[in-house]
C-alpha positions in Angstrom: 71.3 -26.6 67.8 70.9 -28.2 64.5 70.2 -25.9 61.5 66.5 -25.7 60.5 65.8 -26.7 57.0 63.5 -24.4 55.1 60.6 -26.1 53.3 60.8 -26.3 49.6 59.1 -23.4 47.9 55.9 -24.3 46.1 56.2 -21.4 43.7 59.5 -19.7 42.8 59.6 -16.1 43.8 60.2 -13.4 41.3 63.6 -11.8 41.5 63.7 -8.4 43.0 65.3 -5.9 40.7 66.3 -2.7 42.2 66.5 0.5 40.1 64.4 3.2 38.7 60.8 2.3 37.8 59.9 2.3 34.1 57.2 4.9 33.2 55.5 4.7 29.9 54.6 7.9 28.1 51.2 8.5 26.4 49.3 5.9 28.3 46.8 5.4 25.4 46.3 2.3 23.5 47.3 1.9 19.9 43.7 1.8 18.8 43.0 5.3 20.2 46.2 6.6 18.5 45.0 5.2 15.1 41.7 6.9 15.5 43.3 10.2 16.3 45.6 10.0 13.3 42.7 9.1 11.1 40.6 12.0 12.2 43.5 14.4 11.7 44.1 13.1 8.2 40.4 13.4 7.4 40.4 17.1 8.6 43.5 17.8 6.6 42.0 16.2 3.5 38.8 18.2 3.8 40.8 21.4 4.3 42.9 20.7 1.2 39.8 20.0 -0.9 38.1 23.2 0.3 41.2 25.2 -0.5 41.5 23.7 -3.9 37.8 24.6 -4.7 38.3 28.1 -3.5 41.5 28.6 -5.6 39.8 27.1 -8.7 36.8 29.4 -8.4 38.9 32.5 -7.9 41.1 31.6 -10.9 38.0 31.3 -13.0 37.0 34.8 -12.2 40.3 36.4 -12.7 41.4 34.5 -15.9 38.4 35.1 -18.1 36.4 38.2 -17.3 33.3 38.5 -19.4 33.8 41.0 -22.2 31.7 44.2 -22.0 28.7 44.0 -24.3 29.2 46.0 -27.4 26.8 48.9 -27.8 24.4 48.1 -30.6 22.5 50.9 -32.1 19.2 49.7 -33.6 18.5 50.8 -37.1 16.1 53.7 -37.2 13.2 53.6 -39.6 10.8 56.4 -40.1 7.3 55.4 -39.8 4.8 57.3 -41.7 1.5 57.7 -39.9 -1.4 56.0 -41.6 -5.0 56.5 -40.9 -6.5 53.5 -39.2 -10.1 52.8 -40.1 -12.8 53.3 -37.4 -14.7 50.2 -36.2 -17.7 51.2 -38.3 -15.6 51.4 -41.4 -14.1 48.0 -40.7 -17.6 46.5 -40.3 -18.9 48.1 -43.5 -15.9 46.7 -45.4 -16.6 43.1 -44.4 -18.2 41.0 -47.1 -20.9 39.1 -45.3 -22.5 36.3 -47.4 -25.1 33.7 -46.6 -23.7 31.9 -43.5 -25.7 28.8 -44.5 -23.3 28.0 -47.4 -20.3 28.1 -45.0 -21.6 25.2 -43.0 -22.9 23.1 -45.9 -19.8 21.0 -46.1 -19.8 20.4 -42.4 -23.5 19.4 -42.4 -22.8 16.9 -45.2 -20.0 15.3 -43.2 -22.1 15.0 -40.1 -24.9 13.3 -42.0 -22.5 10.7 -43.3 -21.6 9.7 -39.8 
């Protein structure tokens, strides 16, 4: 029997490589890795800023405590009691003149308007 010729392949077959299969670790895309790193850096930055503010405020309190106010003694003056006049005495002491003369200048200005 004559040998049978095989038909020409229309598409070349991929070579078969025998060995251990390659397994990739992480399985995530580079975009998700970048987001995770950015979030971690932002959290770290916020923590550093908060720590710095806390340290600054605590140093302000310990470095310059407010000095205790000095005791000031007010000068003592002796007041001599005086007799205050009664309301009737005050009214009698008032010099009441003719009230019409007090408003004469005002009336004159109003007439000029």
